[in-house]
Every structure is written in structure tokens, then in C-alpha cells.
N, C-alpha and C positions, 0 to 999 in steps of 0.2 A: 707968536705961538709960545714962546718961552714963558710969558706971564700967565697964559692960560694953563700951561703944564704945571707951573709952580702953584697956581691956585688949586688945581686938581689934587696935587700931592698934599697940600695943606688940608683940604677938605677930607681926603681919605684918611689922613693921619688923625684928624679930629674924630672921624667916625669910628676908627679902630679904638681910640682912647675911650670913647663913650661905650663901645661894645665891651671892652675889657672891664670898665667900671661896673657895667651891668652884670657881667659874668662873675665878678668877684663877690658881689652882694647876693647872687642867686644861690639856691641850694641844689643845683644840678650836680651830677657826677663830674669828676675831673675830665674824663674821656669825652663826655658830651660837650663840655666847655671848650676843650682843645679842638674838637671837630668843627664846632661852630666858628671858632676863630680862624681855622685853616680855610673853611668854606668862604668866609667873608673876605679873606685876603685873596683867594683865588678869583672871586667875583670882581674885586677891584682890578686885578691884573687883566682879566677878560674885558672889563669895561674900558680900560686904557687902550687895549689893542683895537677894540671896536670903535672907540672914539677916533683913533688915528685913521682908520679906514673910512669912517663916515665924513671926514673933513676934506676929502678930495685929494688926499695923498695918493700917488700912483701905487697900484697894487703890484706886487712882485709875483703874482700868480700867473698861470699859463694863459696865453692869449687864446681867445675862442677859436674854434676851427674855421668859422666863417663870420665875417664882421664887415661893418661899414666904417671906413676911415674918415674921421672928421678933421684931425689935425695931428701934426707931429712936431716934436722939438728934438733936435739931435745935439748932444753934448759930446764933442770929440775928446778922446783921451789927451791928457797934457802931462808930459813927463816932468816938466818943471814944477807943476803943482802937485804931482803925484795922483791926479785923478784918473780913474780908469775909463771914464766916459760912459754914457748911457743914451738910450733912445727911448723917448717918452711918446707914447701913442694915446690918442683920445679916440676910443672906438665904441661902437654900438654892436652888441652881440646879435647875430642872426641865427639863433637857435631854431631849428626846424623852419627856416625861411621866414621867421617872424621877428620883427625888430623888438629888442628889449625895451622896456619903458624908459630907461635912462642910459646915457653913455657912461663910460668908465675910463679912467686913466690907467695905463699900464706902463711899467718900467721894464725895459729889456737891456741886457748887457750890450755894450757897443760891439758892432761887427761891421767891417768895411763893406762887405757885400750887401748886408741888410741896410746900411746907411745909403748906399746907392739906390737900392730899390725903393726905400721910403721917400727919398728925395725926389725920385722920378715920379712916384705916385702923387706926392704933394704938388708938383708942377702941373700934372694933369688935373688934379682937383681944383687948383687955383684957376685953371683955364675953363672951369665949369663942368668937368666930367667927374661925377661922383665915383669914388673908388671902392670897389669891393675887394676885401682881403680874404685870401684863402690860405690856410696853413697846410703845407704838404705833409702828408702822413697824419693829418688831423683826424681822419676817420678810422684810424687804427683802434683796435680794442684796447681797453685800459691795461690789460696784461702785457700787450706788445709794447706800449709806451713805457711801462715800468721796466720791462726787460731792456729796452734801449737805454734807459737812464742808468741801469745797473752796469751796462757795458761802457758807460762813460760817453755815450753819444748824446750831445745836446745841440744838434743843429736845429736852428729855427729857420726853416725855409718858408718865407712868406712870399706869396705871389699876389700882385695887385692887378686887377682888371677893371675896366669901366663897367659901371652898372648898366645893364641893358635897358633900352627904352621900353616902357610898358606897351604891351600890345593893346591897341584900341579895338573896341568892338566894331563889327561891320555895321554900315548904315542900312 
């Protein structure tokens, strides 16, 4: 990844140099030139962030309210290394009871209770029972979620249940 990141930085630097050269030789106003330079720099930063998300790095965004659990990796905190630990989940969103086209990786802060729940769900999944994840309080209104975050409440209460068997049509 480091080589790719270095190559991107060099490519973006070369593009900015070409942009500056083009702007110096143009007859546009100084304000237009500065705005174009700021816009190009902002696009570079946005493309960098988008590139990181598109390469399979776990997202630090909220877990969906309802999802299908595929796999989990638990990294426990280690005081000797100074790592805080994390829980990585590979999920497919079930928005309006429809599977999203692609699964996504999520990174959650380490929590012992969540660790136990995820580990238990993974054992059941390895035994052949697909696991459906439901976030408690997930159906709250966005205003309620925002209010809870302002109060400092960040509990992530995930519950895992087996996916029910599909109902077969009668003969």
C-alpha cells in the first residue's frame, strides 16, 4: 500500500505542477486562478479518501440497523503494545429486508461484551446457521440518535439471531 500511496502523491504533485504552469501562462484573473487551484487540491483530497474506502479498508461509519454477518476478526487490546483493540465485521446491509449488492467491512471499537456476542455469533455461523444482526435502537429517528451522541452515549448493542428458514409454498 505504501508504494501505491507514494505513486499517488507523486502523480498528484505532477498534476498540480502542470495546473500551476497552465495558470501562470493564462490571462485569467488572480481570483479565478486561486479558486481553480483550491478546487483541484480539494478534489485530490476527496479522491484520496474515496480511494481508501474503495480498496476494502474497513469503514468507521455506523453499522447498519439490520445486517447479515459473514465474518468477524477480533483484535483484543494489548497494553504492552499500546493498541486499543478493534472488532472488524464483514456485513451485508439488509435495508428494507433486501440484501445490498455487496458486503462491506466495518471497524468497531473493542468492547468485551460485544466481543463475546460476536464470538458466539461466529461459532453459530461456522456451525452452518447464518447470523442476522440487529442493532438495538437502530430504528430510532436520526434526531434521537444525534441527541444520544451529544449526551455521550455510544453503546453499540448488537444482537445476533439465526436467519429463519424460508417458508416453502404449499404443494
